[in-house]
N, CA and C atoms as a LAMMPS dump frame, in Angstrom:
ITEM: TIMESTEP
0
ITEM: NUMBER OF ATOMS
585
ITEM: BOX BOUNDS ff ff ff
-5.0000000000000000e+02 5.0000000000000000e+02
-5.0000000000000000e+02 5.0000000000000000e+02
-5.0000000000000000e+02 5.0000000000000000e+02
ITEM: ATOMS id mol type element x y z
1 1 1 N 256.127 151.725 125.743
2 1 2 C 256.8 151.093 124.513
3 1 3 C 257.533 152.075 123.854
4 2 1 N 257.111 153.491 123.877
5 2 2 C 257.939 154.359 122.982
6 2 3 C 259.23 154.422 123.498
7 3 1 N 259.376 154.308 124.737
8 3 2 C 260.954 154.436 125.459
9 3 3 C 261.728 153.267 124.859
10 4 1 N 261.152 151.946 124.839
11 4 2 C 261.75 150.917 124.183
12 4 3 C 262.054 151.134 122.756
13 5 1 N 261.302 151.838 122.038
14 5 2 C 261.479 151.987 120.523
15 5 3 C 262.822 152.792 120.366
16 6 1 N 262.901 154.029 120.824
17 6 2 C 263.686 154.864 120.752
18 6 3 C 264.944 154.482 121.286
19 7 1 N 265.164 153.602 121.954
20 7 2 C 266.467 153.102 122.556
21 7 3 C 267.151 151.797 121.819
22 8 1 N 268.642 151.953 121.754
23 8 2 C 269.255 150.761 121.19
24 8 3 C 269.586 149.873 122.499
25 9 1 N 269.222 148.873 122.296
26 9 2 C 269.385 148.055 123.499
27 9 3 C 270.321 146.528 123.153
28 10 1 N 271.645 146.743 123.031
29 10 2 C 272.477 145.781 122.647
30 10 3 C 272.679 144.234 123.456
31 11 1 N 272.286 144.644 124.774
32 11 2 C 272.421 143.557 125.785
33 11 3 C 271.018 142.938 125.966
34 12 1 N 269.901 143.341 125.357
35 12 2 C 268.587 142.984 125.284
36 12 3 C 268.08 142.818 126.674
37 13 1 N 268.275 144.008 127.475
38 13 2 C 267.621 144.045 128.905
39 13 3 C 266.23 144.465 128.695
40 14 1 N 265.918 145.142 127.524
41 14 2 C 264.37 145.349 127.529
42 14 3 C 263.578 144.35 126.666
43 15 1 N 264.178 143.173 126.636
44 15 2 C 263.694 142.084 125.746
45 15 3 C 262.208 141.688 126.271
46 16 1 N 261.956 141.924 127.641
47 16 2 C 260.551 141.087 128.023
48 16 3 C 259.683 142.553 128.139
49 17 1 N 259.828 143.631 127.833
50 17 2 C 259.014 144.747 127.395
51 17 3 C 258.228 144.594 126.229
52 18 1 N 257.1 143.777 126.326
53 18 2 C 256.134 143.243 125.387
54 18 3 C 254.88 143.742 125.867
55 19 1 N 254.32 144.681 124.72
56 19 2 C 253.171 145.341 124.898
57 19 3 C 251.754 144.108 125.051
58 20 1 N 252.085 142.925 124.421
59 20 2 C 251.311 142.038 124.531
60 20 3 C 251.499 141.082 125.529
61 21 1 N 252.368 141.394 126.562
62 21 2 C 252.687 140.671 127.835
63 21 3 C 251.482 140.632 128.609
64 22 1 N 251.285 139.206 129.399
65 22 2 C 250.156 139.16 130.166
66 22 3 C 250.242 139.935 131.197
67 23 1 N 251.492 140.311 131.915
68 23 2 C 251.811 141.003 133.14
69 23 3 C 252.848 141.97 132.821
70 24 1 N 252.633 143.08 132.309
71 24 2 C 253.514 144.227 132.463
72 24 3 C 254.404 144.441 133.544
73 25 1 N 253.542 144.516 134.837
74 25 2 C 254.093 144.428 135.899
75 25 3 C 255.483 143.579 135.905
76 26 1 N 255.762 142.631 135.171
77 26 2 C 256.978 141.682 135.303
78 26 3 C 258.035 142.04 134.286
79 27 1 N 257.843 143.354 133.888
80 27 2 C 259.2 143.884 132.888
81 27 3 C 260.383 144.542 133.605
82 28 1 N 261.516 143.78 133.046
83 28 2 C 262.786 144.075 133.995
84 28 3 C 262.869 145.819 134.014
85 29 1 N 263.827 146.054 135.032
86 29 2 C 264.168 147.557 135.098
87 29 3 C 263.127 148.607 135.347
88 30 1 N 261.841 147.986 135.789
89 30 2 C 260.547 148.909 136.046
90 30 3 C 260.117 148.359 137.475
91 31 1 N 259.812 149.627 138.165
92 31 2 C 259.169 149.455 139.509
93 31 3 C 257.898 149.821 139.31
94 32 1 N 256.765 149.008 139.974
95 32 2 C 255.359 149.686 139.864
96 32 3 C 255.01 149.886 141.454
97 33 1 N 253.976 150.82 141.506
98 33 2 C 253.259 151.182 142.589
99 33 3 C 252.233 150 143.01
100 34 1 N 251.972 149.975 144.296
101 34 2 C 250.577 148.786 144.621
102 34 3 C 249.586 148.72 143.582
103 35 1 N 249.355 150.047 143.199
104 35 2 C 248.118 150.032 142.277
105 35 3 C 248.493 149.951 140.766
106 36 1 N 249.641 149.584 140.615
107 36 2 C 249.79 149.004 139.249
108 36 3 C 250.39 150.291 138.153
109 37 1 N 250.828 151.547 138.793
110 37 2 C 251.57 152.495 137.856
111 37 3 C 252.923 152.407 137.984
112 38 1 N 253.596 152.824 136.794
113 38 2 C 255.209 152.799 136.847
114 38 3 C 255.709 154.104 137.962
115 39 1 N 256.505 153.575 138.741
116 39 2 C 256.764 154.442 139.701
117 39 3 C 258.573 154.651 139.655
118 40 1 N 259.268 153.864 139.007
119 40 2 C 260.51 153.746 138.734
120 40 3 C 260.862 153.127 137.434
121 41 1 N 261.883 154.003 136.934
122 41 2 C 262.613 153.464 135.73
123 41 3 C 263.884 153.379 136.097
124 42 1 N 264.517 152.328 136.163
125 42 2 C 265.995 152.076 136.485
126 42 3 C 266.952 151.222 135.592
127 43 1 N 267.405 151.822 134.621
128 43 2 C 268.204 151.216 133.63
129 43 3 C 269.761 151.765 133.586
130 44 1 N 270.27 151.84 134.819
131 44 2 C 271.591 152.466 134.705
132 44 3 C 272.798 151.212 134.234
133 45 1 N 273.825 151.856 133.539
134 45 2 C 274.788 151.084 133.132
135 45 3 C 274.504 149.844 132.333
136 46 1 N 273.286 149.82 131.444
137 46 2 C 273.19 148.866 130.47
138 46 3 C 273.411 149.132 128.984
139 47 1 N 274.505 149.885 128.76
140 47 2 C 275.04 150.064 127.309
141 47 3 C 273.808 150.52 126.318
142 48 1 N 272.896 151.163 126.951
143 48 2 C 271.801 151.608 126.133
144 48 3 C 272.24 152.989 125.179
145 49 1 N 271.865 153.177 124.065
146 49 2 C 272.087 154.213 123.191
147 49 3 C 270.748 154.819 122.68
148 50 1 N 270.719 155.745 121.531
149 50 2 C 269.582 156.196 121.068
150 50 3 C 269.184 157.367 121.871
151 51 1 N 267.887 157.78 121.663
152 51 2 C 267.229 158.907 122.255
153 51 3 C 266.196 158.418 123.454
154 52 1 N 266.027 159.507 124.41
155 52 2 C 264.986 159.286 125.378
156 52 3 C 263.73 159.765 124.853
157 53 1 N 262.789 158.837 124.615
158 53 2 C 261.397 159.141 124.084
159 53 3 C 260.643 160.383 124.926
160 54 1 N 260.21 161.179 124.172
161 54 2 C 259.133 162.296 125.134
162 54 3 C 258.062 161.56 125.594
163 55 1 N 257.753 160.176 125.161
164 55 2 C 256.738 159.664 125.754
165 55 3 C 256.897 159.458 127.359
166 56 1 N 258.253 159.604 127.85
167 56 2 C 258.43 159.526 129.368
168 56 3 C 257.875 160.469 129.991
169 57 1 N 257.203 161.487 129.646
170 57 2 C 256.591 162.483 130.059
171 57 3 C 254.759 162.029 130.583
172 58 1 N 254.716 160.777 130.039
173 58 2 C 253.29 160.49 129.992
174 58 3 C 253.206 159.536 131.204
175 59 1 N 254.507 159.062 131.81
176 59 2 C 254.309 157.952 132.985
177 59 3 C 254.328 159.081 134.33
178 60 1 N 253.059 159.622 134.538
179 60 2 C 252.725 160.593 135.342
180 60 3 C 252.99 160.156 136.933
181 61 1 N 253.222 158.945 137.179
182 61 2 C 253.537 158.332 138.737
183 61 3 C 254.976 158.167 138.763
184 62 1 N 255.925 158.491 137.795
185 62 2 C 257.246 158.242 138.01
186 62 3 C 257.883 159.035 139.437
187 63 1 N 258.577 158.464 140.185
188 63 2 C 259.408 158.7 141.302
189 63 3 C 260.817 158.743 141.139
190 64 1 N 261.163 158.003 140.261
191 64 2 C 262.754 157.805 140.186
192 64 3 C 262.952 157.479 138.371
193 65 1 N 264.01 158.204 137.907
194 65 2 C 264.48 157.896 136.75
195 65 3 C 265.787 157.665 136.808
196 66 1 N 266.61 156.489 136.551
197 66 2 C 267.926 156.329 136.92
198 66 3 C 268.371 155.724 135.295
199 67 1 N 268.725 156.635 134.591
200 67 2 C 269.491 156.194 133.368
201 67 3 C 270.945 156.481 133.206
202 68 1 N 271.5 156.698 134.18
203 68 2 C 273.1 157.102 134.306
204 68 3 C 273.984 155.891 133.714
205 69 1 N 275.048 156.066 133.048
206 69 2 C 276.257 155.31 132.541
207 69 3 C 275.628 154.677 131.444
208 70 1 N 275.233 155.267 130.417
209 70 2 C 274.656 154.834 129.3
210 70 3 C 275.258 155.721 128.037
211 71 1 N 274.906 155.713 126.926
212 71 2 C 275.299 156.597 125.734
213 71 3 C 274.11 157.099 124.961
214 72 1 N 273.027 157.377 125.77
215 72 2 C 271.794 157.91 125.621
216 72 3 C 272.116 159.393 124.839
217 73 1 N 271.653 159.867 123.734
218 73 2 C 271.978 160.912 123.228
219 73 3 C 270.834 162.003 122.833
220 74 1 N 271.035 163.284 122.335
221 74 2 C 269.824 163.984 121.884
222 74 3 C 269.462 164.847 123.131
223 75 1 N 268.348 165.484 123.012
224 75 2 C 267.913 166.537 124.079
225 75 3 C 267.215 165.521 125.313
226 76 1 N 267.091 166.449 126.246
227 76 2 C 266.236 165.874 127.239
228 76 3 C 264.868 166.31 126.955
229 77 1 N 263.782 165.327 126.987
230 77 2 C 262.635 165.695 126.682
231 77 3 C 261.94 166.853 127.423
232 78 1 N 261.442 167.64 127.009
233 78 2 C 260.844 168.953 127.763
234 78 3 C 259.319 168.513 128.705
235 79 1 N 258.827 167.445 128.144
236 79 2 C 257.526 166.972 128.846
237 79 3 C 258.044 166.295 130.105
238 80 1 N 259.173 166.008 130.463
239 80 2 C 259.569 165.465 131.547
240 80 3 C 259.093 166.446 132.826
241 81 1 N 259.16 167.797 132.489
242 81 2 C 258.599 168.597 133.403
243 81 3 C 257.127 168.387 133.966
244 82 1 N 256.373 167.367 133.256
245 82 2 C 255.048 167.055 133.675
246 82 3 C 255.157 165.862 134.74
247 83 1 N 256.266 165.239 135.038
248 83 2 C 256.28 164.296 135.989
249 83 3 C 256.261 165.144 137.323
250 84 1 N 255.447 165.227 137.888
251 84 2 C 255.106 165.878 139.27
252 84 3 C 255.539 165.283 140.626
253 85 1 N 255.418 163.839 140.491
254 85 2 C 255.988 162.987 141.699
255 85 3 C 257.552 162.899 141.484
256 86 1 N 258.233 163.242 140.39
257 86 2 C 259.602 162.733 140.275
258 86 3 C 260.503 163.459 141.498
259 87 1 N 261.038 162.415 142.291
260 87 2 C 262.112 162.839 143.144
261 87 3 C 263.347 162.597 143.09
262 88 1 N 263.9 161.587 142.226
263 88 2 C 265.315 161.44 141.704
264 88 3 C 265.235 161.213 140.053
265 89 1 N 266.131 162.085 139.489
266 89 2 C 266.373 162.124 138.054
267 89 3 C 267.903 162.161 137.941
268 90 1 N 268.489 161.087 137.368
269 90 2 C 269.761 160.846 137.145
270 90 3 C 270.177 160.41 135.825
271 91 1 N 270.658 161.586 134.922
272 91 2 C 270.646 161.103 133.678
273 91 3 C 272.595 161.312 133.272
274 92 1 N 273.221 161.068 134.394
275 92 2 C 274.709 161.356 134.299
276 92 3 C 275.172 160.5 133.312
277 93 1 N 276.529 160.828 132.824
278 93 2 C 277.395 160.065 132.164
279 93 3 C 276.658 159.199 130.9
280 94 1 N 276.053 160.228 129.92
281 94 2 C 275.311 159.935 128.798
282 94 3 C 275.915 160.94 127.803
283 95 1 N 275.238 161.205 126.942
284 95 2 C 275.568 162.207 125.602
285 95 3 C 274.586 162.912 125.325
286 96 1 N 273.55 163.363 126.481
287 96 2 C 272.577 164.308 126.226
288 96 3 C 273.12 165.489 125.768
289 97 1 N 272.603 166.533 124.851
290 97 2 C 272.965 167.813 124.189
291 97 3 C 271.745 168.6 124.325
292 98 1 N 272.022 169.955 123.99
293 98 2 C 271.102 170.724 123.929
294 98 3 C 270.837 171.551 125.312
295 99 1 N 269.828 172.069 125.559
296 99 2 C 269.626 172.704 126.855
297 99 3 C 269.123 172.06 127.833
298 100 1 N 269.17 172.402 129.199
299 100 2 C 268.261 171.85 130.03
300 100 3 C 266.861 172.652 130.03
301 101 1 N 265.852 171.499 129.852
302 101 2 C 264.517 172.153 129.569
303 101 3 C 264.197 173.03 130.598
304 102 1 N 263.56 174.247 130.549
305 102 2 C 263.049 175.051 131.62
306 102 3 C 262.107 174.435 132.403
307 103 1 N 261.137 173.484 131.57
308 103 2 C 260.184 172.829 132.345
309 103 3 C 260.323 172.161 133.472
310 104 1 N 261.863 171.759 133.735
311 104 2 C 261.987 170.804 134.769
312 104 3 C 261.837 171.739 135.886
313 105 1 N 261.879 173.113 135.78
314 105 2 C 261.701 173.791 137.107
315 105 3 C 260.236 173.698 137.825
316 106 1 N 259.332 172.875 137.267
317 106 2 C 257.929 172.502 137.803
318 106 3 C 258.081 171.38 138.789
319 107 1 N 259.286 170.496 138.446
320 107 2 C 259.239 169.321 139.343
321 107 3 C 259.582 169.533 140.922
322 108 1 N 258.515 170.002 141.521
323 108 2 C 258.794 170.352 143.029
324 108 3 C 258.776 169.391 143.96
325 109 1 N 258.938 167.944 143.569
326 109 2 C 259.319 167.204 144.467
327 109 3 C 260.7 166.725 144.136
328 110 1 N 261.333 167.141 143.346
329 110 2 C 262.812 166.613 143.208
330 110 3 C 263.812 166.824 144.246
331 111 1 N 264.488 165.917 144.774
332 111 2 C 265.579 165.919 145.37
333 111 3 C 266.734 165.733 145.247
334 112 1 N 267.05 164.841 144.046
335 112 2 C 268.287 164.429 143.477
336 112 3 C 268.059 164.833 142.004
337 113 1 N 269.025 165.625 141.645
338 113 2 C 269.127 166.047 140.165
339 113 3 C 270.524 166.06 139.415
340 114 1 N 270.875 164.896 138.706
341 114 2 C 272.048 164.775 138.296
342 114 3 C 272.173 164.613 136.792
343 115 1 N 272.837 165.684 136.15
344 115 2 C 272.854 165.441 134.688
345 115 3 C 274.638 165.861 134.367
346 116 1 N 275.37 165.309 135.138
347 116 2 C 276.866 165.924 134.946
348 116 3 C 277.251 164.716 133.999
349 117 1 N 278.287 164.918 133.254
350 117 2 C 278.948 164.411 132.198
351 117 3 C 278.165 164.015 130.873
352 118 1 N 277.61 164.826 130.288
353 118 2 C 276.933 164.99 129.327
354 118 3 C 277.478 166.181 128.404
355 119 1 N 276.735 166.536 127.533
356 119 2 C 277.177 167.564 126.325
357 119 3 C 276.232 168.79 126.297
358 120 1 N 275.637 168.964 127.587
359 120 2 C 274.581 169.975 127.515
360 120 3 C 275.039 171.472 127.577
361 121 1 N 274.416 172.337 126.808
362 121 2 C 274.924 173.587 126.392
363 121 3 C 273.726 174.548 126.896
364 122 1 N 273.839 175.723 126.329
365 122 2 C 272.995 176.784 126.432
366 122 3 C 273.087 177.453 127.953
367 123 1 N 272.549 178.648 128.153
368 123 2 C 272.476 179.042 129.433
369 123 3 C 271.561 178.035 130.418
370 124 1 N 271.829 178.367 131.924
371 124 2 C 271.388 177.494 132.705
372 124 3 C 269.839 178.137 132.954
373 125 1 N 268.784 177.259 133.146
374 125 2 C 267.435 177.802 133.043
375 125 3 C 267.188 178.235 134.68
376 126 1 N 266.704 179.639 134.556
377 126 2 C 266.337 180.312 135.851
378 126 3 C 265.193 179.511 136.629
379 127 1 N 264.446 178.832 135.801
380 127 2 C 263.232 178.117 136.564
381 127 3 C 263.753 177.069 137.344
382 128 1 N 265.01 176.435 137.281
383 128 2 C 265.481 175.578 138.384
384 128 3 C 265.474 176.095 139.671
385 129 1 N 265.564 177.314 139.916
386 129 2 C 265.269 178.223 141.323
387 129 3 C 264.16 177.956 141.956
388 130 1 N 263.181 177.402 141.088
389 130 2 C 261.723 177.352 141.891
390 130 3 C 261.835 175.916 142.587
391 131 1 N 262.865 175.132 142.535
392 131 2 C 262.557 173.924 142.988
393 131 3 C 263.125 174.067 144.398
394 132 1 N 262.554 174.038 145.347
395 132 2 C 262.746 174.179 146.942
396 132 3 C 263.339 172.924 147.749
397 133 1 N 263.173 171.821 147.3
398 133 2 C 263.484 170.772 148.092
399 133 3 C 264.716 170.07 147.721
400 134 1 N 265.729 170.613 146.991
401 134 2 C 266.82 169.9 146.341
402 134 3 C 267.898 169.564 147.372
403 135 1 N 268.156 168.216 147.294
404 135 2 C 269.529 167.815 148.25
405 135 3 C 270.783 168.005 147.215
406 136 1 N 270.554 167.529 146.163
407 136 2 C 271.934 167.102 145.192
408 136 3 C 271.68 167.782 143.795
409 137 1 N 272.392 168.91 143.355
410 137 2 C 272.285 169.146 141.888
411 137 3 C 273.6 169.05 141.366
412 138 1 N 273.893 168.166 140.464
413 138 2 C 275.341 167.817 139.784
414 138 3 C 275.386 168.163 138.328
415 139 1 N 275.677 169.461 137.878
416 139 2 C 275.696 169.622 136.315
417 139 3 C 277.287 169.548 135.919
418 140 1 N 277.936 169.016 136.68
419 140 2 C 279.573 169.301 136.231
420 140 3 C 279.884 168.339 134.754
421 141 1 N 280.709 168.913 134.392
422 141 2 C 281.359 168.502 132.922
423 141 3 C 280.242 168.561 131.885
424 142 1 N 279.654 169.835 131.655
425 142 2 C 279.168 169.909 130.443
426 142 3 C 279.63 171.301 129.871
427 143 1 N 278.644 171.757 128.962
428 143 2 C 279.03 172.88 128.337
429 143 3 C 278.063 174.128 128.529
430 144 1 N 277.474 174.274 129.824
431 144 2 C 276.725 175.177 130.102
432 144 3 C 277.212 176.552 130.255
433 145 1 N 276.363 177.609 129.976
434 145 2 C 276.928 179.016 129.866
435 145 3 C 275.935 179.845 130.855
436 146 1 N 276.442 181.167 130.814
437 146 2 C 275.763 182.006 131.582
438 146 3 C 275.964 182.077 133.162
439 147 1 N 275.047 182.624 133.749
440 147 2 C 275.261 182.751 135.233
441 147 3 C 274.386 181.962 135.846
442 148 1 N 274.503 181.451 137.291
443 148 2 C 273.748 180.372 137.871
444 148 3 C 272.513 181.104 138.652
445 149 1 N 271.529 180.446 138.666
446 149 2 C 270.537 180.948 139.708
447 149 3 C 270.812 180.603 141.005
448 150 1 N 270.171 181.355 142.067
449 150 2 C 270.191 180.8 143.245
450 150 3 C 269.383 179.448 143.577
451 151 1 N 269.963 178.473 143.805
452 151 2 C 269.361 176.999 144.182
453 151 3 C 269.194 177.057 145.686
454 152 1 N 268.378 176.138 146.217
455 152 2 C 268.063 175.65 147.292
456 152 3 C 268.692 174.279 147.637
457 153 1 N 269.698 174.029 146.938
458 153 2 C 270.339 172.677 146.964
459 153 3 C 271.35 172.521 148.417
460 154 1 N 271.316 171.546 148.759
461 154 2 C 272.234 171.328 149.944
462 154 3 C 273.755 171.259 149.327
463 155 1 N 273.81 170.475 148.332
464 155 2 C 275.097 170.206 147.355
465 155 3 C 275.073 170.423 145.967
466 156 1 N 275.616 171.364 145.646
467 156 2 C 275.817 171.912 144.261
468 156 3 C 277.092 171.828 143.31
469 157 1 N 277.082 171.003 142.555
470 157 2 C 278.125 170.839 141.622
471 157 3 C 278.198 171.114 140.321
472 158 1 N 279.22 172.46 140.062
473 158 2 C 279.116 172.544 138.362
474 158 3 C 280.669 172.678 137.928
475 159 1 N 281.538 171.853 138.443
476 159 2 C 282.688 171.683 138.013
477 159 3 C 282.861 171.64 136.407
478 160 1 N 283.932 172.102 135.781
479 160 2 C 284.014 171.536 134.318
480 160 3 C 282.891 172.247 133.445
481 161 1 N 282.471 173.434 133.61
482 161 2 C 281.616 174.119 132.746
483 161 3 C 282.32 175.53 132.288
484 162 1 N 283.28 175.591 131.694
485 162 2 C 283.925 176.627 131.517
486 162 3 C 283.315 178.015 130.941
487 163 1 N 282.142 178.054 130.564
488 163 2 C 281.33 179.033 129.922
489 163 3 C 280.411 179.64 130.956
490 164 1 N 280.347 178.959 132.16
491 164 2 C 279.583 179.696 133.392
492 164 3 C 280.281 180.953 133.904
493 165 1 N 279.732 181.852 133.876
494 165 2 C 280.155 183.229 134.496
495 165 3 C 279.234 183.805 135.458
496 166 1 N 279.748 184.725 136.148
497 166 2 C 278.848 185.485 137.262
498 166 3 C 278.265 186.414 136.708
499 167 1 N 277.215 187.206 137.421
500 167 2 C 276.537 188.3 136.915
501 167 3 C 277.049 189.494 136.101
502 168 1 N 278.44 189.796 136.502
503 168 2 C 279.245 190.68 135.792
504 168 3 C 279.96 189.98 134.9
505 169 1 N 279.626 189.509 133.515
506 169 2 C 280.385 188.75 132.976
507 169 3 C 281.558 189.494 132.499
508 170 1 N 281.547 190.702 132.211
509 170 2 C 282.832 191.659 131.799
510 170 3 C 283.971 191.332 132.902
511 171 1 N 283.523 191.345 134.114
512 171 2 C 284.539 191.04 135.124
513 171 3 C 285.002 189.645 135.334
514 172 1 N 284.312 188.846 134.69
515 172 2 C 284.048 187.561 134.952
516 172 3 C 284.461 186.842 136.432
517 173 1 N 283.201 187.347 137.169
518 173 2 C 283.447 186.821 138.606
519 173 3 C 281.977 186.498 138.898
520 174 1 N 282.118 185.74 140.034
521 174 2 C 280.485 185.364 140.654
522 174 3 C 280.691 185.197 142.023
523 175 1 N 280.005 186.14 142.728
524 175 2 C 279.834 185.981 144.202
525 175 3 C 278.891 184.857 144.574
526 176 1 N 279.364 184.033 145.573
527 176 2 C 278.748 183.067 145.876
528 176 3 C 277.962 183.272 147.437
529 177 1 N 276.889 183.616 147.398
530 177 2 C 276.186 183.68 148.726
531 177 3 C 275.306 182.519 149.084
532 178 1 N 275.842 181.76 149.609
533 178 2 C 275.303 180.373 150.017
534 178 3 C 273.808 180.691 150.679
535 179 1 N 272.92 180.003 150.339
536 179 2 C 271.481 179.932 151.234
537 179 3 C 271.797 179.167 152.418
538 180 1 N 270.909 179.373 153.609
539 180 2 C 271.223 178.601 154.685
540 180 3 C 271.467 177.117 154.41
541 181 1 N 270.707 176.349 153.64
542 181 2 C 270.561 175.027 153.514
543 181 3 C 271.989 174.432 152.762
544 182 1 N 272.598 175.335 152.198
545 182 2 C 273.733 175.056 151.052
546 182 3 C 275.181 174.434 152.373
547 183 1 N 275.495 173.227 151.867
548 183 2 C 276.537 172.832 152.795
549 183 3 C 277.781 172.502 151.953
550 184 1 N 277.674 172.324 150.77
551 184 2 C 278.943 172.169 149.771
552 184 3 C 278.519 172.79 148.435
553 185 1 N 279.673 173.415 147.896
554 185 2 C 279.419 173.638 146.533
555 185 3 C 280.977 173.758 145.834
556 186 1 N 280.948 172.868 144.675
557 186 2 C 282.002 172.594 144.06
558 186 3 C 282.121 173.469 142.816
559 187 1 N 283.03 174.336 142.653
560 187 2 C 283.136 175.277 141.37
561 187 3 C 284.584 175.133 140.72
562 188 1 N 285.21 174.078 140.965
563 188 2 C 286.474 173.87 140.119
564 188 3 C 286.342 173.963 138.598
565 189 1 N 287.203 174.318 137.696
566 189 2 C 287.445 174.418 136.392
567 189 3 C 286.263 175.161 135.728
568 190 1 N 286.187 176.223 136.179
569 190 2 C 285.049 177.445 135.707
570 190 3 C 285.786 178.647 135.449
571 191 1 N 285.053 179.439 135.004
572 191 2 C 285.439 180.909 134.881
573 191 3 C 284.921 181.65 135.866
574 192 1 N 284.888 181.128 137.236
575 192 2 C 284.151 181.908 138.242
576 192 3 C 285.195 182.18 139.212
577 193 1 N 285.063 183.332 139.515
578 193 2 C 285.995 183.907 140.624
579 193 3 C 285.152 184.42 141.779
580 194 1 N 285.504 183.892 143.087
581 194 2 C 284.869 184.331 144.341
582 194 3 C 285.737 185.688 144.663
583 195 1 N 284.684 186.348 145.264
584 195 2 C 285.235 187.704 145.803
585 195 3 C 284.767 187.782 147.543
């Protein structure tokens, strides 16, 4: 309920999220596992605004969080790093700000990580290099800064982050040494120069 309370819902898509409901498994936009635990939260393109409650970190069986194409703002809750079963995290096309929590580096089952088109800033957390099974990382069009850690992602997009630089920021270049799994890298509209 904390998630509902922190979001503005002009289209009433969360209307049936009622704590007094006889069957919470009937709540819209939520998928439950056979044993009755919340396994997916899917609220894309629902005109939601407000903030994402830190209470999301208490949903320990979440495998998928799809909140893209809304107007959710504020920080990404650091306790999302407790979601050890999370495989897909899509917070793209919102208004999230602040840094990417370093705690997200403990999400060892994460495959798809999309934070593009937000207002995220601060240096890129080194801890994300700890996630080994990434298929897609999209951090495009934010205000991230600093250098990028080596990621094991097959596709890595960081277009439109003009403050990202290479390990030698005085020369303003970044040497890309792709890992064997990397098949695509998008680096347009940055301060990165390949050598």
